[in-house]
C-alpha positions as CSV (number, residue, x, y, z in Angstrom):
1,S,20.0,32.6,-11.7
2,G,19.2,34.5,-14.9
3,H,17.1,31.8,-16.5
4,F,13.3,31.8,-16.3
5,Q,11.9,29.5,-13.7
6,L,9.5,26.8,-14.6
7,P,6.1,26.8,-12.8
8,P,6.4,24.4,-9.8
9,P,4.5,21.0,-9.6
10,Q,1.0,21.3,-7.9
11,N,-0.9,19.3,-5.3
12,V,2.3,17.7,-3.9
13,T,1.0,14.9,-1.6
14,L,2.7,12.2,0.4
15,L,0.3,9.2,0.6
16,S,0.6,6.1,2.5
17,K,-1.4,3.7,0.4
18,D,-1.8,0.0,0.3
19,F,1.4,-0.7,2.4
20,D,3.4,1.8,0.3
21,M,4.6,5.4,0.8
22,I,4.1,7.3,-2.4
23,L,4.6,11.0,-3.4
24,T,2.2,12.3,-6.0
25,W,1.8,15.6,-7.8
26,T,0.2,17.2,-10.8
27,P,2.0,19.2,-13.6
28,A,1.7,22.9,-13.4
29,E,-0.4,24.6,-16.0
30,G,1.7,25.6,-19.0
31,S,4.4,23.1,-18.3
32,P,6.5,22.3,-21.4
33,P,5.8,18.8,-23.0
34,D,9.4,17.6,-22.2
35,V,9.2,18.4,-18.5
36,T,10.7,15.9,-16.1
37,Y,10.6,15.7,-12.3
38,T,13.2,15.0,-9.6
39,V,12.3,13.9,-6.0
40,R,14.3,14.0,-2.7
41,C,13.2,13.1,0.8
42,E,14.3,13.7,4.4
43,S,13.5,12.3,7.8
44,Q,12.5,14.3,10.8
45,E,15.5,13.1,12.6
46,R,17.8,14.9,10.2
47,K,16.1,18.0,9.0
48,D,17.5,19.7,5.9
49,K,19.5,16.6,5.0
50,W,17.7,15.9,1.7
51,I,18.4,12.4,0.3
52,K,18.5,11.8,-3.4
53,V,16.1,9.2,-4.8
54,P,17.9,7.6,-7.8
55,H,14.8,6.0,-9.3
56,C,13.0,9.3,-9.2
57,K,15.5,11.6,-11.0
58,N,14.4,13.2,-14.3
59,I,11.2,11.0,-14.5
60,H,8.2,11.8,-16.7
61,R,5.6,10.2,-14.4
62,T,3.9,12.2,-11.6
63,S,4.5,9.8,-8.7
64,C,7.4,8.3,-6.9
65,N,7.4,5.2,-4.6
66,L,9.4,6.1,-1.4
67,T,8.6,3.0,0.5
68,C,12.1,1.6,1.3
69,V,14.1,4.7,0.6
70,L,14.6,5.7,4.3
71,P,15.7,3.0,6.7
72,N,13.7,4.0,9.7
73,F,9.9,3.5,9.5
74,F,9.2,5.0,12.9
75,V,10.2,8.5,12.0
76,K,8.1,11.0,10.0
77,I,9.4,11.7,6.5
78,Q,8.9,14.5,4.1
79,A,9.5,14.7,0.3
80,R,10.0,17.4,-2.2
81,V,9.8,17.6,-6.0
82,K,10.9,20.0,-8.7
83,A,10.2,20.3,-12.4
84,V,13.1,20.4,-14.9
85,S,13.1,21.2,-18.6
86,G,16.4,21.7,-20.4
87,R,18.3,24.3,-18.4
88,L,15.2,25.6,-16.7
89,Q,13.9,24.3,-13.4
90,S,11.1,25.1,-10.9
91,P,11.5,25.8,-7.2
92,W,11.2,22.7,-5.0
93,V,7.7,22.0,-3.5
94,E,7.5,20.1,-0.3
95,S,5.0,17.6,1.0
96,Q,3.6,17.3,4.5
97,F,5.3,14.9,6.9
98,K,4.0,11.3,7.1
99,E,5.1,8.4,9.2
100,Y,5.0,5.0,7.5
101,Y,4.3,3.0,10.6
102,L,1.4,5.1,11.9
103,D,0.0,6.5,8.7
104,V,0.1,3.4,6.5
105,E,-3.1,2.5,4.8
106,L,-3.7,-1.2,4.4
107,A,-4.6,-3.1,1.2
108,P,-6.8,-6.1,1.4
109,P,-4.9,-9.4,1.3
110,V,-5.0,-11.7,-1.7
111,L,-6.5,-15.0,-0.8
112,N,-5.2,-18.3,-1.9
113,V,-7.9,-21.0,-1.5
114,N,-7.1,-24.7,-1.9
115,V,-10.1,-27.0,-1.8
116,K,-9.3,-30.5,-0.4
117,E,-11.7,-33.4,0.1
118,N,-13.1,-32.5,3.5
119,S,-11.4,-29.1,4.1
120,I,-10.4,-25.8,2.6
121,L,-6.9,-24.5,3.1
122,V,-6.7,-20.7,3.0
123,N,-3.8,-18.4,3.2
124,A,-3.5,-14.7,2.7
125,S,-0.6,-12.9,0.9
126,F,0.1,-9.2,1.2
127,P,1.7,-6.8,-1.3
128,L,4.5,-6.0,1.2
129,A,7.7,-4.2,0.3
130,T,10.7,-6.2,1.6
131,C,11.7,-3.5,4.1
132,V,8.4,-3.8,6.1
133,E,8.1,-7.6,6.1
134,S,8.8,-7.7,9.9
135,F,5.7,-5.8,10.7
136,S,3.0,-7.8,12.4
137,W,0.1,-7.6,9.9
138,M,-2.7,-9.9,10.7
139,Y,-5.8,-10.8,8.8
140,D,-9.5,-11.5,9.6
141,L,-11.2,-14.1,7.4
142,N,-15.0,-14.5,6.9
143,L,-16.7,-17.7,5.5
144,W,-20.4,-17.7,4.5
145,E,-22.8,-19.6,2.3
146,A,-23.5,-17.7,-0.9
147,G,-26.7,-15.6,-0.4
148,S,-26.5,-15.8,3.4
149,E,-25.7,-12.9,5.8
150,D,-24.5,-15.3,8.4
151,K,-20.7,-15.2,8.4
152,K,-18.3,-17.4,10.4
153,K,-15.4,-15.2,11.5
154,Y,-11.8,-16.2,12.0
155,E,-10.0,-13.2,13.5
156,G,-6.5,-12.1,14.2
157,I,-4.6,-14.7,12.2
158,F,-0.9,-14.0,11.8
159,R,-0.3,-13.2,8.2
160,K,2.1,-16.2,7.6
161,N,-0.4,-18.7,9.0
162,A,-2.8,-20.7,6.9
163,V,-6.3,-21.5,8.1
164,T,-7.7,-25.0,7.6
165,I,-11.5,-25.1,7.6
166,D,-13.3,-28.4,8.1
167,T,-15.9,-28.7,5.4
168,T,-17.3,-32.1,6.2
169,A,-20.7,-30.7,7.2
170,L,-20.8,-28.0,4.4
171,T,-22.5,-28.5,1.0
172,G,-23.0,-25.9,-1.6
173,N,-21.5,-22.6,-2.7
174,Y,-19.4,-21.0,0.0
175,C,-17.5,-17.7,-0.1
176,L,-14.4,-16.4,1.6
177,S,-13.2,-12.8,2.1
178,A,-10.4,-11.3,4.2
179,R,-9.1,-8.0,5.4
180,S,-5.7,-6.8,6.7
181,T,-5.5,-5.7,10.2
182,F,-2.7,-3.9,12.1
183,Q,-2.3,-2.8,15.6
184,S,-0.2,0.3,16.1
185,I,-1.4,3.1,18.4
186,D,-4.8,2.5,17.1
187,F,-6.3,-0.5,15.4
188,K,-6.4,-0.3,11.6
189,H,-8.0,-2.5,9.0
190,S,-8.4,-2.5,5.2
191,E,-11.5,-3.1,3.2
192,F,-12.5,-6.8,2.8
193,S,-11.1,-8.5,-0.3
194,Q,-13.3,-9.4,-3.2
195,P,-15.0,-12.7,-2.3
196,V,-13.6,-16.0,-3.6
197,C,-16.4,-18.6,-3.9
198,V,-16.0,-22.4,-4.0
199,L,-18.4,-25.3,-4.5
200,L,-18.1,-27.8,-1.6
201,N,-18.8,-31.5,-1.3
202,H,-20.5,-31.4,-4.6
203,K,-21.5,-35.0,-5.5
204,G,-21.8,-35.0,-9.2
């Protein structure tokens, strides 16, 4: 090709973050202001069969969510990105291989806390993409009196199950926090969520 090549995108990284698989990169120094990016991906099962990613063609942003693009989560995937400006384009730059199932990083769940007369109903929701809903995420839940280090632990709760906590004997300000857990080859867990605190049996 006789046209000048654009400088290629830098720091091309495939990240498994908070239940999602995301390709990120940074613009090359000296990139024109109108530069756009196009992404493709492939699975290790079918090397050199690069799949187009329609929602990441000629985009201005410097990331692309690839979470549900390939149907098999148990195979490593790789992605590549190139810069385009007018009729100029850069060479493709490839990421490393990542496997969604094994490499996924968990986000803390979002807690929904419903205070009843003598109990609290807690369930956790996860920011899951539809294609991974069948995975067996669990969650651990902690309950403690505000200011105390003594935490009551509820562990290994299936993510669709709510927890009912009897609060008949509890009075005062109590806090709840949860983390996502996942058993693949090794046991993984997220950080604990920001505490949600509720006032119990407050006679007032």
